All heavy atoms as atom14 arrays in JSON, in Angstrom:
{
  "sequence": "MPSSVQVGKCTADGKFSLNTLRCVGACGLAPVAMIGDKVYGRLTPDMVPGIIAEYK",
  "atom14_mask": [
    [1, 1, 1, 1, 1, 1, 1, 1, 0, 0, 0, 0, 0, 0],
    [1, 1, 1, 1, 1, 1, 1, 0, 0, 0, 0, 0, 0, 0],
    [1, 1, 1, 1, 1, 1, 0, 0, 0, 0, 0, 0, 0, 0],
    [1, 1, 1, 1, 1, 1, 0, 0, 0, 0, 0, 0, 0, 0],
    [1, 1, 1, 1, 1, 1, 1, 0, 0, 0, 0, 0, 0, 0],
    [1, 1, 1, 1, 1, 1, 1, 1, 1, 0, 0, 0, 0, 0],
    [1, 1, 1, 1, 1, 1, 1, 0, 0, 0, 0, 0, 0, 0],
    [1, 1, 1, 1, 0, 0, 0, 0, 0, 0, 0, 0, 0, 0],
    [1, 1, 1, 1, 1, 1, 1, 1, 1, 0, 0, 0, 0, 0],
    [1, 1, 1, 1, 1, 1, 0, 0, 0, 0, 0, 0, 0, 0],
    [1, 1, 1, 1, 1, 1, 1, 0, 0, 0, 0, 0, 0, 0],
    [1, 1, 1, 1, 1, 0, 0, 0, 0, 0, 0, 0, 0, 0],
    [1, 1, 1, 1, 1, 1, 1, 1, 0, 0, 0, 0, 0, 0],
    [1, 1, 1, 1, 0, 0, 0, 0, 0, 0, 0, 0, 0, 0],
    [1, 1, 1, 1, 1, 1, 1, 1, 1, 0, 0, 0, 0, 0],
    [1, 1, 1, 1, 1, 1, 1, 1, 1, 1, 1, 0, 0, 0],
    [1, 1, 1, 1, 1, 1, 0, 0, 0, 0, 0, 0, 0, 0],
    [1, 1, 1, 1, 1, 1, 1, 1, 0, 0, 0, 0, 0, 0],
    [1, 1, 1, 1, 1, 1, 1, 1, 0, 0, 0, 0, 0, 0],
    [1, 1, 1, 1, 1, 1, 1, 0, 0, 0, 0, 0, 0, 0],
    [1, 1, 1, 1, 1, 1, 1, 1, 0, 0, 0, 0, 0, 0],
    [1, 1, 1, 1, 1, 1, 1, 1, 1, 1, 1, 0, 0, 0],
    [1, 1, 1, 1, 1, 1, 0, 0, 0, 0, 0, 0, 0, 0],
    [1, 1, 1, 1, 1, 1, 1, 0, 0, 0, 0, 0, 0, 0],
    [1, 1, 1, 1, 0, 0, 0, 0, 0, 0, 0, 0, 0, 0],
    [1, 1, 1, 1, 1, 0, 0, 0, 0, 0, 0, 0, 0, 0],
    [1, 1, 1, 1, 1, 1, 0, 0, 0, 0, 0, 0, 0, 0],
    [1, 1, 1, 1, 0, 0, 0, 0, 0, 0, 0, 0, 0, 0],
    [1, 1, 1, 1, 1, 1, 1, 1, 0, 0, 0, 0, 0, 0],
    [1, 1, 1, 1, 1, 0, 0, 0, 0, 0, 0, 0, 0, 0],
    [1, 1, 1, 1, 1, 1, 1, 0, 0, 0, 0, 0, 0, 0],
    [1, 1, 1, 1, 1, 1, 1, 0, 0, 0, 0, 0, 0, 0],
    [1, 1, 1, 1, 1, 0, 0, 0, 0, 0, 0, 0, 0, 0],
    [1, 1, 1, 1, 1, 1, 1, 1, 0, 0, 0, 0, 0, 0],
    [1, 1, 1, 1, 1, 1, 1, 1, 0, 0, 0, 0, 0, 0],
    [1, 1, 1, 1, 0, 0, 0, 0, 0, 0, 0, 0, 0, 0],
    [1, 1, 1, 1, 1, 1, 1, 1, 0, 0, 0, 0, 0, 0],
    [1, 1, 1, 1, 1, 1, 1, 1, 1, 0, 0, 0, 0, 0],
    [1, 1, 1, 1, 1, 1, 1, 0, 0, 0, 0, 0, 0, 0],
    [1, 1, 1, 1, 1, 1, 1, 1, 1, 1, 1, 1, 0, 0],
    [1, 1, 1, 1, 0, 0, 0, 0, 0, 0, 0, 0, 0, 0],
    [1, 1, 1, 1, 1, 1, 1, 1, 1, 1, 1, 0, 0, 0],
    [1, 1, 1, 1, 1, 1, 1, 1, 0, 0, 0, 0, 0, 0],
    [1, 1, 1, 1, 1, 1, 1, 0, 0, 0, 0, 0, 0, 0],
    [1, 1, 1, 1, 1, 1, 1, 0, 0, 0, 0, 0, 0, 0],
    [1, 1, 1, 1, 1, 1, 1, 1, 0, 0, 0, 0, 0, 0],
    [1, 1, 1, 1, 1, 1, 1, 1, 0, 0, 0, 0, 0, 0],
    [1, 1, 1, 1, 1, 1, 1, 0, 0, 0, 0, 0, 0, 0],
    [1, 1, 1, 1, 1, 1, 1, 0, 0, 0, 0, 0, 0, 0],
    [1, 1, 1, 1, 0, 0, 0, 0, 0, 0, 0, 0, 0, 0],
    [1, 1, 1, 1, 1, 1, 1, 1, 0, 0, 0, 0, 0, 0],
    [1, 1, 1, 1, 1, 1, 1, 1, 0, 0, 0, 0, 0, 0],
    [1, 1, 1, 1, 1, 0, 0, 0, 0, 0, 0, 0, 0, 0],
    [1, 1, 1, 1, 1, 1, 1, 1, 1, 0, 0, 0, 0, 0],
    [1, 1, 1, 1, 1, 1, 1, 1, 1, 1, 1, 1, 0, 0],
    [1, 1, 1, 1, 1, 1, 1, 1, 1, 0, 0, 0, 0, 0]
  ],
  "atom14_positions": [
    [[-9.4, -1.34, 11.9], [-8.28, -1.52, 10.99], [-7.04, -1.82, 11.81], [-6.77, -1.15, 12.79], [-8.1, -0.24, 10.17], [-6.9, -0.28, 9.26], [-6.79, 1.11, 8.11], [-6.97, 2.52, 9.16], [0.0, 0.0, 0.0], [0.0, 0.0, 0.0], [0.0, 0.0, 0.0], [0.0, 0.0, 0.0], [0.0, 0.0, 0.0], [0.0, 0.0, 0.0]],
    [[-6.28, -2.83, 11.42], [-5.07, -3.14, 12.18], [-4.04, -2.03, 12.05], [-4.01, -1.31, 11.06], [-4.56, -4.43, 11.53], [-5.22, -4.5, 10.21], [-6.47, -3.71, 10.3], [0.0, 0.0, 0.0], [0.0, 0.0, 0.0], [0.0, 0.0, 0.0], [0.0, 0.0, 0.0], [0.0, 0.0, 0.0], [0.0, 0.0, 0.0], [0.0, 0.0, 0.0]],
    [[-3.2, -1.9, 13.06], [-2.21, -0.84, 13.04], [-0.99, -1.2, 12.2], [-0.26, -0.32, 11.78], [-1.78, -0.49, 14.47], [-1.21, -1.62, 15.08], [0.0, 0.0, 0.0], [0.0, 0.0, 0.0], [0.0, 0.0, 0.0], [0.0, 0.0, 0.0], [0.0, 0.0, 0.0], [0.0, 0.0, 0.0], [0.0, 0.0, 0.0], [0.0, 0.0, 0.0]],
    [[-0.77, -2.49, 11.94], [0.37, -2.86, 11.12], [0.17, -4.26, 10.57], [-0.63, -5.04, 11.07], [1.66, -2.8, 11.94], [1.64, -3.79, 12.96], [0.0, 0.0, 0.0], [0.0, 0.0, 0.0], [0.0, 0.0, 0.0], [0.0, 0.0, 0.0], [0.0, 0.0, 0.0], [0.0, 0.0, 0.0], [0.0, 0.0, 0.0], [0.0, 0.0, 0.0]],
    [[0.91, -4.54, 9.51], [0.95, -5.87, 8.92], [2.37, -6.08, 8.42], [3.0, -5.16, 7.92], [-0.1, -6.05, 7.8], [0.11, -5.1, 6.66], [-0.13, -7.48, 7.31], [0.0, 0.0, 0.0], [0.0, 0.0, 0.0], [0.0, 0.0, 0.0], [0.0, 0.0, 0.0], [0.0, 0.0, 0.0], [0.0, 0.0, 0.0], [0.0, 0.0, 0.0]],
    [[2.89, -7.27, 8.6], [4.27, -7.55, 8.19], [4.33, -7.86, 6.7], [3.36, -8.37, 6.12], [4.83, -8.7, 9.0], [5.01, -8.38, 10.46], [5.65, -9.53, 11.21], [5.96, -10.57, 10.65], [5.84, -9.33, 12.5], [0.0, 0.0, 0.0], [0.0, 0.0, 0.0], [0.0, 0.0, 0.0], [0.0, 0.0, 0.0], [0.0, 0.0, 0.0]],
    [[5.46, -7.58, 6.09], [5.67, -7.86, 4.67], [5.45, -9.35, 4.42], [5.95, -10.19, 5.17], [7.08, -7.43, 4.23], [7.34, -7.85, 2.79], [7.26, -5.93, 4.38], [0.0, 0.0, 0.0], [0.0, 0.0, 0.0], [0.0, 0.0, 0.0], [0.0, 0.0, 0.0], [0.0, 0.0, 0.0], [0.0, 0.0, 0.0], [0.0, 0.0, 0.0]],
    [[4.67, -9.64, 3.39], [4.38, -11.03, 3.03], [3.21, -11.63, 3.78], [2.87, -12.79, 3.58], [0.0, 0.0, 0.0], [0.0, 0.0, 0.0], [0.0, 0.0, 0.0], [0.0, 0.0, 0.0], [0.0, 0.0, 0.0], [0.0, 0.0, 0.0], [0.0, 0.0, 0.0], [0.0, 0.0, 0.0], [0.0, 0.0, 0.0], [0.0, 0.0, 0.0]],
    [[2.58, -10.85, 4.64], [1.47, -11.35, 5.45], [0.18, -10.61, 5.1], [0.19, -9.57, 4.46], [1.76, -11.15, 6.95], [3.02, -11.8, 7.43], [2.9, -13.3, 7.43], [4.18, -13.92, 7.98], [4.15, -15.34, 7.98], [0.0, 0.0, 0.0], [0.0, 0.0, 0.0], [0.0, 0.0, 0.0], [0.0, 0.0, 0.0], [0.0, 0.0, 0.0]],
    [[-0.95, -11.16, 5.57], [-2.27, -10.55, 5.41], [-2.77, -10.07, 6.75], [-2.37, -10.58, 7.79], [-3.28, -11.57, 4.88], [-3.06, -11.97, 3.15], [0.0, 0.0, 0.0], [0.0, 0.0, 0.0], [0.0, 0.0, 0.0], [0.0, 0.0, 0.0], [0.0, 0.0, 0.0], [0.0, 0.0, 0.0], [0.0, 0.0, 0.0], [0.0, 0.0, 0.0]],
    [[-3.69, -9.11, 6.69], [-4.37, -8.69, 7.91], [-5.26, -9.83, 8.38], [-5.61, -10.73, 7.61], [-5.21, -7.42, 7.67], [-6.13, -7.68, 6.6], [-4.34, -6.22, 7.32], [0.0, 0.0, 0.0], [0.0, 0.0, 0.0], [0.0, 0.0, 0.0], [0.0, 0.0, 0.0], [0.0, 0.0, 0.0], [0.0, 0.0, 0.0], [0.0, 0.0, 0.0]],
    [[-5.65, -9.8, 9.63], [-6.47, -10.87, 10.2], [-7.79, -11.05, 9.45], [-8.29, -12.17, 9.34], [-6.74, -10.58, 11.68], [0.0, 0.0, 0.0], [0.0, 0.0, 0.0], [0.0, 0.0, 0.0], [0.0, 0.0, 0.0], [0.0, 0.0, 0.0], [0.0, 0.0, 0.0], [0.0, 0.0, 0.0], [0.0, 0.0, 0.0], [0.0, 0.0, 0.0]],
    [[-8.34, -9.96, 8.91], [-9.61, -10.07, 8.19], [-9.42, -10.49, 6.73], [-10.38, -10.69, 6.0], [-10.38, -8.75, 8.25], [-9.64, -7.58, 7.65], [-8.6, -7.77, 6.98], [-10.1, -6.44, 7.85], [0.0, 0.0, 0.0], [0.0, 0.0, 0.0], [0.0, 0.0, 0.0], [0.0, 0.0, 0.0], [0.0, 0.0, 0.0], [0.0, 0.0, 0.0]],
    [[-8.16, -10.63, 6.29], [-7.87, -11.08, 4.93], [-8.08, -10.04, 3.84], [-7.95, -10.34, 2.67], [0.0, 0.0, 0.0], [0.0, 0.0, 0.0], [0.0, 0.0, 0.0], [0.0, 0.0, 0.0], [0.0, 0.0, 0.0], [0.0, 0.0, 0.0], [0.0, 0.0, 0.0], [0.0, 0.0, 0.0], [0.0, 0.0, 0.0], [0.0, 0.0, 0.0]],
    [[-8.37, -8.8, 4.23], [-8.66, -7.76, 3.24], [-7.4, -7.14, 2.64], [-7.42, -6.67, 1.52], [-9.51, -6.65, 3.86], [-10.92, -7.07, 4.16], [-11.73, -5.91, 4.66], [-13.15, -6.33, 4.93], [-13.97, -5.2, 5.38], [0.0, 0.0, 0.0], [0.0, 0.0, 0.0], [0.0, 0.0, 0.0], [0.0, 0.0, 0.0], [0.0, 0.0, 0.0]],
    [[-6.31, -7.13, 3.39], [-5.1, -6.46, 2.93], [-3.88, -7.37, 3.12], [-3.81, -8.13, 4.07], [-4.85, -5.16, 3.72], [-5.94, -4.15, 3.57], [-6.96, -4.06, 4.5], [-5.95, -3.29, 2.48], [-7.96, -3.13, 4.35], [-6.96, -2.35, 2.33], [-7.96, -2.27, 3.27], [0.0, 0.0, 0.0], [0.0, 0.0, 0.0], [0.0, 0.0, 0.0]],
    [[-2.96, -7.26, 2.19], [-1.66, -7.91, 2.34], [-0.6, -6.87, 1.98], [-0.88, -5.87, 1.33], [-1.54, -9.13, 1.43], [-1.63, -8.76, 0.07], [0.0, 0.0, 0.0], [0.0, 0.0, 0.0], [0.0, 0.0, 0.0], [0.0, 0.0, 0.0], [0.0, 0.0, 0.0], [0.0, 0.0, 0.0], [0.0, 0.0, 0.0], [0.0, 0.0, 0.0]],
    [[0.61, -7.15, 2.42], [1.71, -6.22, 2.17], [2.84, -6.99, 1.51], [3.32, -7.99, 2.04], [2.2, -5.61, 3.49], [3.36, -4.64, 3.4], [2.97, -3.41, 2.58], [3.8, -4.23, 4.8], [0.0, 0.0, 0.0], [0.0, 0.0, 0.0], [0.0, 0.0, 0.0], [0.0, 0.0, 0.0], [0.0, 0.0, 0.0], [0.0, 0.0, 0.0]],
    [[3.23, -6.54, 0.33], [4.32, -7.16, -0.41], [5.26, -6.07, -0.91], [4.86, -4.91, -1.05], [3.78, -7.96, -1.6], [2.95, -9.12, -1.15], [3.43, -10.01, -0.48], [1.67, -9.11, -1.48], [0.0, 0.0, 0.0], [0.0, 0.0, 0.0], [0.0, 0.0, 0.0], [0.0, 0.0, 0.0], [0.0, 0.0, 0.0], [0.0, 0.0, 0.0]],
    [[6.48, -6.43, -1.2], [7.43, -5.49, -1.77], [7.67, -5.85, -3.23], [7.57, -7.01, -3.62], [8.77, -5.51, -1.01], [9.3, -6.82, -1.06], [8.58, -5.08, 0.43], [0.0, 0.0, 0.0], [0.0, 0.0, 0.0], [0.0, 0.0, 0.0], [0.0, 0.0, 0.0], [0.0, 0.0, 0.0], [0.0, 0.0, 0.0], [0.0, 0.0, 0.0]],
    [[7.96, -4.84, -4.02], [8.22, -5.02, -5.45], [9.52, -4.34, -5.8], [9.89, -3.33, -5.21], [7.1, -4.38, -6.27], [5.7, -4.9, -6.02], [4.68, -3.98, -6.69], [5.56, -6.31, -6.54], [0.0, 0.0, 0.0], [0.0, 0.0, 0.0], [0.0, 0.0, 0.0], [0.0, 0.0, 0.0], [0.0, 0.0, 0.0], [0.0, 0.0, 0.0]],
    [[10.2, -4.85, -6.79], [11.44, -4.22, -7.24], [11.15, -2.97, -8.05], [11.77, -1.96, -7.9], [12.27, -5.18, -8.06], [12.89, -6.26, -7.24], [13.81, -7.09, -8.12], [14.46, -8.1, -7.35], [15.67, -7.96, -6.82], [16.34, -6.86, -7.0], [16.21, -8.94, -6.12], [0.0, 0.0, 0.0], [0.0, 0.0, 0.0], [0.0, 0.0, 0.0]],
    [[10.19, -3.04, -8.99], [9.94, -1.91, -9.87], [8.5, -1.93, -10.35], [8.0, -2.96, -10.79], [10.87, -1.98, -11.08], [10.63, -0.63, -12.24], [0.0, 0.0, 0.0], [0.0, 0.0, 0.0], [0.0, 0.0, 0.0], [0.0, 0.0, 0.0], [0.0, 0.0, 0.0], [0.0, 0.0, 0.0], [0.0, 0.0, 0.0], [0.0, 0.0, 0.0]],
    [[7.84, -0.79, -10.26], [6.51, -0.65, -10.83], [6.54, 0.34, -11.99], [5.5, 0.72, -12.52], [5.46, -0.24, -9.77], [5.32, -1.31, -8.71], [5.78, 1.1, -9.15], [0.0, 0.0, 0.0], [0.0, 0.0, 0.0], [0.0, 0.0, 0.0], [0.0, 0.0, 0.0], [0.0, 0.0, 0.0], [0.0, 0.0, 0.0], [0.0, 0.0, 0.0]],
    [[7.73, 0.79, -12.38], [7.88, 1.7, -13.51], [7.42, 3.11, -13.23], [6.96, 3.81, -14.12], [0.0, 0.0, 0.0], [0.0, 0.0, 0.0], [0.0, 0.0, 0.0], [0.0, 0.0, 0.0], [0.0, 0.0, 0.0], [0.0, 0.0, 0.0], [0.0, 0.0, 0.0], [0.0, 0.0, 0.0], [0.0, 0.0, 0.0], [0.0, 0.0, 0.0]],
    [[7.53, 3.53, -11.98], [7.07, 4.87, -11.6], [8.1, 5.58, -10.74], [7.75, 6.21, -9.74], [5.73, 4.77, -10.87], [0.0, 0.0, 0.0], [0.0, 0.0, 0.0], [0.0, 0.0, 0.0], [0.0, 0.0, 0.0], [0.0, 0.0, 0.0], [0.0, 0.0, 0.0], [0.0, 0.0, 0.0], [0.0, 0.0, 0.0], [0.0, 0.0, 0.0]],
    [[9.36, 5.52, -11.14], [10.43, 6.12, -10.34], [10.21, 7.61, -10.09], [10.55, 8.13, -9.04], [11.78, 5.92, -11.01], [12.31, 4.21, -11.06], [0.0, 0.0, 0.0], [0.0, 0.0, 0.0], [0.0, 0.0, 0.0], [0.0, 0.0, 0.0], [0.0, 0.0, 0.0], [0.0, 0.0, 0.0], [0.0, 0.0, 0.0], [0.0, 0.0, 0.0]],
    [[9.64, 8.29, -11.06], [9.39, 9.72, -10.93], [8.35, 10.06, -9.87], [8.22, 11.21, -9.48], [0.0, 0.0, 0.0], [0.0, 0.0, 0.0], [0.0, 0.0, 0.0], [0.0, 0.0, 0.0], [0.0, 0.0, 0.0], [0.0, 0.0, 0.0], [0.0, 0.0, 0.0], [0.0, 0.0, 0.0], [0.0, 0.0, 0.0], [0.0, 0.0, 0.0]],
    [[7.59, 9.06, -9.43], [6.56, 9.27, -8.41], [6.95, 8.68, -7.06], [6.15, 8.7, -6.13], [5.24, 8.62, -8.86], [4.61, 9.17, -10.12], [3.38, 8.34, -10.48], [4.24, 10.63, -9.96], [0.0, 0.0, 0.0], [0.0, 0.0, 0.0], [0.0, 0.0, 0.0], [0.0, 0.0, 0.0], [0.0, 0.0, 0.0], [0.0, 0.0, 0.0]],
    [[8.15, 8.15, -6.95], [8.58, 7.44, -5.74], [8.51, 8.34, -4.51], [8.73, 9.55, -4.62], [9.99, 6.91, -5.92], [0.0, 0.0, 0.0], [0.0, 0.0, 0.0], [0.0, 0.0, 0.0], [0.0, 0.0, 0.0], [0.0, 0.0, 0.0], [0.0, 0.0, 0.0], [0.0, 0.0, 0.0], [0.0, 0.0, 0.0], [0.0, 0.0, 0.0]],
    [[8.2, 7.75, -3.36], [7.83, 6.35, -3.14], [6.38, 6.09, -3.57], [5.53, 6.97, -3.49], [8.0, 6.16, -1.64], [7.79, 7.51, -1.06], [8.28, 8.49, -2.1], [0.0, 0.0, 0.0], [0.0, 0.0, 0.0], [0.0, 0.0, 0.0], [0.0, 0.0, 0.0], [0.0, 0.0, 0.0], [0.0, 0.0, 0.0], [0.0, 0.0, 0.0]],
    [[6.13, 4.89, -4.05], [4.81, 4.53, -4.55], [4.26, 3.3, -3.86], [5.0, 2.52, -3.27], [4.81, 4.27, -6.08], [5.27, 5.48, -6.83], [5.61, 3.06, -6.45], [0.0, 0.0, 0.0], [0.0, 0.0, 0.0], [0.0, 0.0, 0.0], [0.0, 0.0, 0.0], [0.0, 0.0, 0.0], [0.0, 0.0, 0.0], [0.0, 0.0, 0.0]],
    [[2.95, 3.15, -3.95], [2.25, 1.94, -3.53], [1.29, 1.6, -4.64], [0.77, 2.48, -5.32], [1.51, 2.17, -2.23], [0.0, 0.0, 0.0], [0.0, 0.0, 0.0], [0.0, 0.0, 0.0], [0.0, 0.0, 0.0], [0.0, 0.0, 0.0], [0.0, 0.0, 0.0], [0.0, 0.0, 0.0], [0.0, 0.0, 0.0], [0.0, 0.0, 0.0]],
    [[1.05, 0.31, -4.81], [0.06, -0.15, -5.78], [-1.0, -0.94, -5.04], [-0.69, -1.78, -4.2], [0.68, -1.05, -6.83], [1.48, -0.32, -7.86], [2.02, -1.41, -9.18], [0.48, -1.75, -10.02], [0.0, 0.0, 0.0], [0.0, 0.0, 0.0], [0.0, 0.0, 0.0], [0.0, 0.0, 0.0], [0.0, 0.0, 0.0], [0.0, 0.0, 0.0]],
    [[-2.24, -0.64, -5.36], [-3.37, -1.41, -4.86], [-4.15, -1.81, -6.09], [-4.72, -0.96, -6.78], [-4.23, -0.62, -3.87], [-3.38, -0.19, -2.68], [-5.43, -1.45, -3.43], [-4.1, 0.69, -1.67], [0.0, 0.0, 0.0], [0.0, 0.0, 0.0], [0.0, 0.0, 0.0], [0.0, 0.0, 0.0], [0.0, 0.0, 0.0], [0.0, 0.0, 0.0]],
    [[-4.13, -3.1, -6.39], [-4.69, -3.56, -7.66], [-3.87, -2.95, -8.78], [-2.65, -3.06, -8.8], [0.0, 0.0, 0.0], [0.0, 0.0, 0.0], [0.0, 0.0, 0.0], [0.0, 0.0, 0.0], [0.0, 0.0, 0.0], [0.0, 0.0, 0.0], [0.0, 0.0, 0.0], [0.0, 0.0, 0.0], [0.0, 0.0, 0.0], [0.0, 0.0, 0.0]],
    [[-4.52, -2.26, -9.7], [-3.83, -1.6, -10.8], [-3.61, -0.11, -10.56], [-3.06, 0.58, -11.41], [-4.63, -1.77, -12.1], [-4.64, -3.2, -12.59], [-3.67, -3.93, -12.31], [-5.61, -3.59, -13.25], [0.0, 0.0, 0.0], [0.0, 0.0, 0.0], [0.0, 0.0, 0.0], [0.0, 0.0, 0.0], [0.0, 0.0, 0.0], [0.0, 0.0, 0.0]],
    [[-4.04, 0.38, -9.42], [-3.93, 1.81, -9.13], [-2.61, 2.12, -8.43], [-2.24, 1.46, -7.46], [-5.11, 2.26, -8.27], [-5.2, 3.76, -8.11], [-6.52, 4.18, -7.52], [-6.57, 5.69, -7.41], [-7.83, 6.13, -6.82], [0.0, 0.0, 0.0], [0.0, 0.0, 0.0], [0.0, 0.0, 0.0], [0.0, 0.0, 0.0], [0.0, 0.0, 0.0]],
    [[-1.91, 3.14, -8.94], [-0.62, 3.55, -8.37], [-0.82, 4.84, -7.57], [-1.42, 5.8, -8.06], [0.43, 3.79, -9.49], [1.73, 4.3, -8.9], [0.66, 2.51, -10.27], [0.0, 0.0, 0.0], [0.0, 0.0, 0.0], [0.0, 0.0, 0.0], [0.0, 0.0, 0.0], [0.0, 0.0, 0.0], [0.0, 0.0, 0.0], [0.0, 0.0, 0.0]],
    [[-0.32, 4.84, -6.36], [-0.34, 6.02, -5.5], [1.08, 6.51, -5.37], [1.94, 5.77, -4.88], [-0.91, 5.69, -4.12], [-2.35, 5.26, -4.16], [-2.7, 3.93, -4.37], [-3.37, 6.19, -4.01], [-4.02, 3.54, -4.41], [-4.7, 5.8, -4.06], [-5.02, 4.47, -4.25], [-6.32, 4.09, -4.31], [0.0, 0.0, 0.0], [0.0, 0.0, 0.0]],
    [[1.37, 7.72, -5.82], [2.73, 8.21, -5.84], [3.01, 9.31, -4.86], [2.1, 9.93, -4.3], [0.0, 0.0, 0.0], [0.0, 0.0, 0.0], [0.0, 0.0, 0.0], [0.0, 0.0, 0.0], [0.0, 0.0, 0.0], [0.0, 0.0, 0.0], [0.0, 0.0, 0.0], [0.0, 0.0, 0.0], [0.0, 0.0, 0.0], [0.0, 0.0, 0.0]],
    [[4.31, 9.55, -4.67], [4.82, 10.58, -3.74], [4.19, 10.43, -2.36], [3.72, 11.38, -1.75], [4.6, 11.97, -4.31], [5.37, 12.18, -5.6], [5.31, 13.61, -6.09], [6.13, 13.75, -7.28], [5.64, 13.74, -8.54], [4.36, 13.62, -8.73], [6.44, 13.86, -9.57], [0.0, 0.0, 0.0], [0.0, 0.0, 0.0], [0.0, 0.0, 0.0]],
    [[4.19, 9.2, -1.89], [3.53, 8.87, -0.62], [4.3, 9.36, 0.59], [5.53, 9.39, 0.59], [3.38, 7.36, -0.48], [2.34, 6.7, -1.34], [2.35, 5.2, -1.11], [0.97, 7.26, -1.08], [0.0, 0.0, 0.0], [0.0, 0.0, 0.0], [0.0, 0.0, 0.0], [0.0, 0.0, 0.0], [0.0, 0.0, 0.0], [0.0, 0.0, 0.0]],
    [[3.56, 9.7, 1.59], [4.09, 9.95, 2.91], [3.32, 9.05, 3.87], [2.19, 8.64, 3.57], [3.91, 11.43, 3.33], [2.52, 11.73, 3.35], [4.64, 12.37, 2.38], [0.0, 0.0, 0.0], [0.0, 0.0, 0.0], [0.0, 0.0, 0.0], [0.0, 0.0, 0.0], [0.0, 0.0, 0.0], [0.0, 0.0, 0.0], [0.0, 0.0, 0.0]],
    [[3.89, 8.72, 5.02], [3.19, 7.83, 5.94], [1.8, 8.31, 6.34], [0.89, 7.5, 6.5], [4.12, 7.77, 7.16], [5.48, 8.02, 6.59], [5.24, 9.04, 5.48], [0.0, 0.0, 0.0], [0.0, 0.0, 0.0], [0.0, 0.0, 0.0], [0.0, 0.0, 0.0], [0.0, 0.0, 0.0], [0.0, 0.0, 0.0], [0.0, 0.0, 0.0]],
    [[1.61, 9.61, 6.46], [0.3, 10.12, 6.88], [-0.76, 9.99, 5.79], [-1.95, 10.13, 6.06], [0.41, 11.56, 7.39], [0.99, 12.51, 6.37], [1.94, 12.13, 5.67], [0.51, 13.65, 6.28], [0.0, 0.0, 0.0], [0.0, 0.0, 0.0], [0.0, 0.0, 0.0], [0.0, 0.0, 0.0], [0.0, 0.0, 0.0], [0.0, 0.0, 0.0]],
    [[-0.39, 9.69, 4.55], [-1.35, 9.49, 3.46], [-1.95, 8.08, 3.47], [-3.04, 7.86, 2.94], [-0.67, 9.74, 2.11], [-0.24, 11.18, 1.9], [0.87, 11.36, 0.48], [-0.21, 10.98, -0.88], [0.0, 0.0, 0.0], [0.0, 0.0, 0.0], [0.0, 0.0, 0.0], [0.0, 0.0, 0.0], [0.0, 0.0, 0.0], [0.0, 0.0, 0.0]],
    [[-1.26, 7.12, 4.06], [-1.65, 5.72, 3.99], [-3.03, 5.44, 4.59], [-3.85, 4.76, 3.96], [-0.56, 4.81, 4.59], [-1.02, 3.37, 4.65], [0.72, 4.95, 3.78], [0.0, 0.0, 0.0], [0.0, 0.0, 0.0], [0.0, 0.0, 0.0], [0.0, 0.0, 0.0], [0.0, 0.0, 0.0], [0.0, 0.0, 0.0], [0.0, 0.0, 0.0]],
    [[-3.38, 5.94, 5.77], [-4.71, 5.64, 6.31], [-5.85, 6.09, 5.38], [-6.85, 5.38, 5.24], [-4.75, 6.41, 7.64], [-3.32, 6.49, 8.04], [-2.56, 6.69, 6.76], [0.0, 0.0, 0.0], [0.0, 0.0, 0.0], [0.0, 0.0, 0.0], [0.0, 0.0, 0.0], [0.0, 0.0, 0.0], [0.0, 0.0, 0.0], [0.0, 0.0, 0.0]],
    [[-5.71, 7.23, 4.73], [-6.74, 7.7, 3.82], [-6.88, 6.81, 2.6], [-7.98, 6.55, 2.11], [0.0, 0.0, 0.0], [0.0, 0.0, 0.0], [0.0, 0.0, 0.0], [0.0, 0.0, 0.0], [0.0, 0.0, 0.0], [0.0, 0.0, 0.0], [0.0, 0.0, 0.0], [0.0, 0.0, 0.0], [0.0, 0.0, 0.0], [0.0, 0.0, 0.0]],
    [[-5.75, 6.32, 2.09], [-5.77, 5.43, 0.94], [-6.44, 4.11, 1.33], [-7.3, 3.6, 0.6], [-4.35, 5.2, 0.4], [-3.81, 6.5, -0.2], [-4.34, 4.08, -0.62], [-2.33, 6.46, -0.53], [0.0, 0.0, 0.0], [0.0, 0.0, 0.0], [0.0, 0.0, 0.0], [0.0, 0.0, 0.0], [0.0, 0.0, 0.0], [0.0, 0.0, 0.0]],
    [[-6.08, 3.57, 2.46], [-6.68, 2.31, 2.91], [-8.18, 2.48, 3.12], [-8.97, 1.6, 2.8], [-5.98, 1.79, 4.17], [-4.56, 1.35, 3.81], [-6.75, 0.65, 4.81], [-3.7, 0.98, 4.98], [0.0, 0.0, 0.0], [0.0, 0.0, 0.0], [0.0, 0.0, 0.0], [0.0, 0.0, 0.0], [0.0, 0.0, 0.0], [0.0, 0.0, 0.0]],
    [[-8.59, 3.64, 3.62], [-10.02, 3.89, 3.86], [-10.83, 3.82, 2.57], [-12.02, 3.48, 2.61], [-10.2, 5.25, 4.53], [0.0, 0.0, 0.0], [0.0, 0.0, 0.0], [0.0, 0.0, 0.0], [0.0, 0.0, 0.0], [0.0, 0.0, 0.0], [0.0, 0.0, 0.0], [0.0, 0.0, 0.0], [0.0, 0.0, 0.0], [0.0, 0.0, 0.0]],
    [[-10.22, 4.09, 1.42], [-10.92, 3.98, 0.14], [-11.37, 2.55, -0.14], [-12.29, 2.34, -0.93], [-10.0, 4.41, -1.01], [-9.63, 5.86, -1.04], [-8.69, 6.17, -2.19], [-8.79, 5.53, -3.25], [-7.84, 7.07, -2.0], [0.0, 0.0, 0.0], [0.0, 0.0, 0.0], [0.0, 0.0, 0.0], [0.0, 0.0, 0.0], [0.0, 0.0, 0.0]],
    [[-10.73, 1.58, 0.47], [-10.99, 0.17, 0.19], [-11.74, -0.55, 1.28], [-11.89, -1.75, 1.23], [-9.66, -0.54, -0.11], [-9.02, 0.02, -1.35], [-8.14, 1.09, -1.27], [-9.33, -0.48, -2.59], [-7.57, 1.64, -2.4], [-8.79, 0.05, -3.74], [-7.9, 1.12, -3.63], [-7.35, 1.67, -4.77], [0.0, 0.0, 0.0], [0.0, 0.0, 0.0]],
    [[-12.25, 0.17, 2.25], [-13.01, -0.45, 3.34], [-14.36, -0.89, 2.85], [-14.96, -0.34, 2.02], [-13.18, 0.51, 4.5], [-11.97, 0.61, 5.36], [-12.27, 1.5, 6.51], [-11.65, 0.92, 7.74], [-11.98, 1.66, 8.91], [0.0, 0.0, 0.0], [0.0, 0.0, 0.0], [0.0, 0.0, 0.0], [0.0, 0.0, 0.0], [0.0, 0.0, 0.0]]
  ]
}
C-alpha cells in the first residue's frame, strides 16, 4: 500500500484516489471520509490504514 497520494491523484495501482469535497452532510461526524456511499466519521489519522484495509 502506498504511504501517500496527492489530492486529485490515484495510487499507482489505480485502486484509490483522493479528492476533497465541500459538504457530505455529516458535520456532526466531522472529520469524515467517504468511500463509495459509506461515510466514516470522527476520523483520526490512525484509523485510516484500517479503513483502507477493508478495501484491499
